[in-house]
C-alpha positions in Angstrom: -17.0 -24.8 -4.5 -13.5 -24.1 -5.6 -11.0 -21.4 -4.7 -9.0 -19.7 -7.4 -5.6 -18.1 -7.2 -4.3 -15.7 -9.8 -1.3 -13.4 -9.3 -1.6 -11.8 -5.8 -5.4 -12.5 -5.7 -7.4 -15.4 -4.4 -11.2 -15.8 -4.9 -13.3 -18.2 -2.8 -16.4 -19.1 -4.9 -18.1 -20.7 -1.9 -18.5 -17.3 -0.1 -17.8 -15.0 -3.0 -14.8 -13.5 -1.2 -11.9 -11.9 -3.0 -8.6 -11.4 -1.2 -5.4 -9.6 -2.2 -2.3 -11.0 -0.5 -4.6 -12.3 2.3 -6.5 -9.0 2.8 -10.2 -8.9 1.9 -11.1 -6.8 -1.2 -14.7 -5.5 -1.2 -16.8 -6.8 -4.1 -20.6 -6.8 -4.3 -22.6 -10.0 -4.9 -23.3 -9.7 -8.6 -19.7 -8.6 -9.6 -18.4 -11.5 -7.4 -20.7 -14.0 -9.3 -19.4 -12.7 -12.6 -15.8 -13.0 -11.4 -16.5 -16.6 -10.4 -17.9 -17.4 -13.8 -14.9 -15.8 -15.6 -12.4 -17.6 -13.4 -14.0 -21.0 -13.9 -13.7 -20.4 -17.7 -10.3 -18.7 -17.6 -8.7 -18.4 -21.1 -12.1 -18.8 -22.8 -14.6 -16.2 -24.0 -17.7 -16.0 -21.8 -20.6 -14.4 -23.6 -22.5 -11.6 -22.2 -25.6 -13.7 -22.5 -24.0 -16.5 -20.4 -23.2 -14.0 -17.7 -26.7 -12.6 -17.8 -28.3 -16.0 -17.3 -26.0 -16.9 -14.5 -26.4 -13.6 -12.6 -30.0 -12.7 -13.2 -32.8 -15.2 -13.4 -35.5 -15.0 -16.1 -38.0 -13.3 -13.8 -35.6 -10.4 -13.0 -36.2 -7.3 -15.0 -33.2 -5.0 -15.0 -31.3 -3.0 -17.6 -29.0 -6.0 -18.3 -26.5 -4.0 -20.4 -25.9 -1.5 -17.7 -26.0 -4.1 -15.0 -23.3 -6.2 -16.7 -21.2 -3.2 -17.5 -21.4 -2.2 -13.8 -20.3 -5.7 -12.8 -17.3 -5.8 -15.1 -16.3 -2.2 -14.0 -16.5 -3.2 -10.3 -14.3 -6.3 -10.9 -11.7 -4.3 -12.8 -11.7 -1.7 -10.0 -11.2 -4.4 -7.4 -8.3 -5.9 -9.4 -6.8 -2.5 -10.3 -7.3 -3.5 -14.0 -8.0 -1.3 -17.0 -10.2 -1.9 -20.1 -7.6 0.0 -22.2 -4.6 -2.2 -21.2 -6.2 -5.2 -19.4 -4.1 -7.6 -17.3 -7.1 -9.6 -16.0 -10.3 -9.1 -18.0 -10.2 -8.6 -21.8 -13.3 -7.4 -23.6 -14.0 -9.4 -26.7 -16.0 -6.9 -28.8 -19.7 -8.0 -29.5 -19.0 -11.4 -27.8 -18.2 -11.1 -24.1 -15.2 -11.3 -21.8 -12.1 -13.4 -21.2 -10.1 -13.9 -18.1 -6.5 -13.5 -19.2 -3.9 -14.8 -16.7 -3.4 -18.4 -15.7 -5.6 -19.5 -12.8 -4.8 -22.1 -10.2 -7.7 -24.0 -8.8 -7.2 -24.7 -5.1 -8.9 -27.4 -3.1 -12.0 -26.4 -1.2 -11.2 -25.0 2.3 -13.6 -27.4 4.0 -12.2 -30.4 2.1 -8.7 -29.3 3.0 -9.7 -28.9 6.7 -11.3 -32.4 6.7 -8.1 -33.9 5.2 -6.0 -32.1 7.9 -8.2 -33.7 10.6 -8.0 -37.1 9.1 -4.2 -37.0 8.6 -2.1 -38.1 11.5 0.0 -35.4 13.1 3.5 -35.1 11.8 6.4 -36.4 13.9 7.9 -33.5 15.8 11.3 -33.5 17.4 11.2 -33.1 21.2 11.4 -29.5 22.4 14.6 -28.7 24.2 14.2 -26.0 26.8 17.9 -25.9 27.7 19.1 -24.5 24.4 16.6 -21.6 24.3 17.9 -19.6 27.2 20.9 -17.9 25.4 18.5 -16.5 22.8 16.1 -15.2 25.4 18.9 -13.6 27.3 20.4 -11.9 24.3 17.1 -10.7 22.8 16.9 -7.4 24.6 20.6 -6.5 24.0 20.0 -4.6 20.8 17.2 -2.6 22.4 19.4 -1.6 25.3 22.2 -0.6 23.0 19.9 1.5 20.9 18.6 3.2 24.1 22.1 3.9 25.3 23.1 5.4 22.0 20.0 7.6 21.9 20.7 8.8 25.5 24.3 9.6 24.6 23.2 11.5 21.5 20.7 13.6 23.5 23.2 14.3 26.3 26.0 15.4 23.9 23.7 17.8 22.0 21.7 19.1 24.9 24.0 21.9 26.2 25.5 23.1 22.9 24.8 26.7 22.1 22.9 27.3 18.9 25.0 28.2 15.9 25.6 31.9 15.5 23.9 33.8 12.7 25.7 36.0 10.3 24.4 39.2 9.0 26.0 41.2 6.2 25.8 45.0 6.6 26.6 47.1 3.6 27.8 50.7 3.6 25.1 53.3 3.0 25.5 55.3 -0.1 25.4 59.1 -0.1 23.3 59.9 -3.1 23.4 63.6 -2.4 27.1 64.1 -3.0 27.4 66.3 0.1 30.5 65.2 2.2 28.6 66.0 5.5 26.0 63.4 4.7 28.8 60.9 3.8 30.1 61.2 7.4 26.5 60.5 8.7 26.1 57.5 6.4 29.5 56.1 7.6 28.5 56.7 11.2 25.1 54.9 10.8 26.8 51.9 9.2 29.5 51.7 11.9 26.9 52.0 14.7 24.7 49.3 13.2 27.7 46.9 12.9 28.7 47.6 16.5 25.2 47.1 17.8 24.7 43.8 16.0 28.1 42.5 17.2 27.2 43.2 20.8 23.8 41.6 20.6 25.4 38.4 19.3 
């Protein structure tokens, strides 16, 4: 069975496996079947009845409308697609669905593996072990330099005293108007400034 590639996705019809940039994407059996049918007819409208016959046999009694809507919704979710602004699956009202982007059909994985086994190995230049030693010797140099810079940074900033904090002290107002209380307000302000200065 063929494999299909479209955008960042690849679908293997032989095992109903969908992958996105090489990572598997979960897709249940019936939605995977529907996706395979849409991919094999990319660019063409596939009727809802065609999908029903391919996914459910004549002896299966299910709510076909709900089942097919579920399948299409699952495919759209797996592809991060939207019915309102579709990139992959377009709904053709009262007819069916159409797979929108171009699809590349890839050779079957087992056929490709057989072809690889039958093909003679490519000629390879002899491996030279003498030219590899400078690269191996220089490989840890960036790591050592990074470690030295980190140690220097920690050493430089270890013993520094924390930055001093500034506090603004405003003069107390004498709302009574009595000059005796003004002296008390000035004394309290001066004492507070002196105490904060001593405490650092």
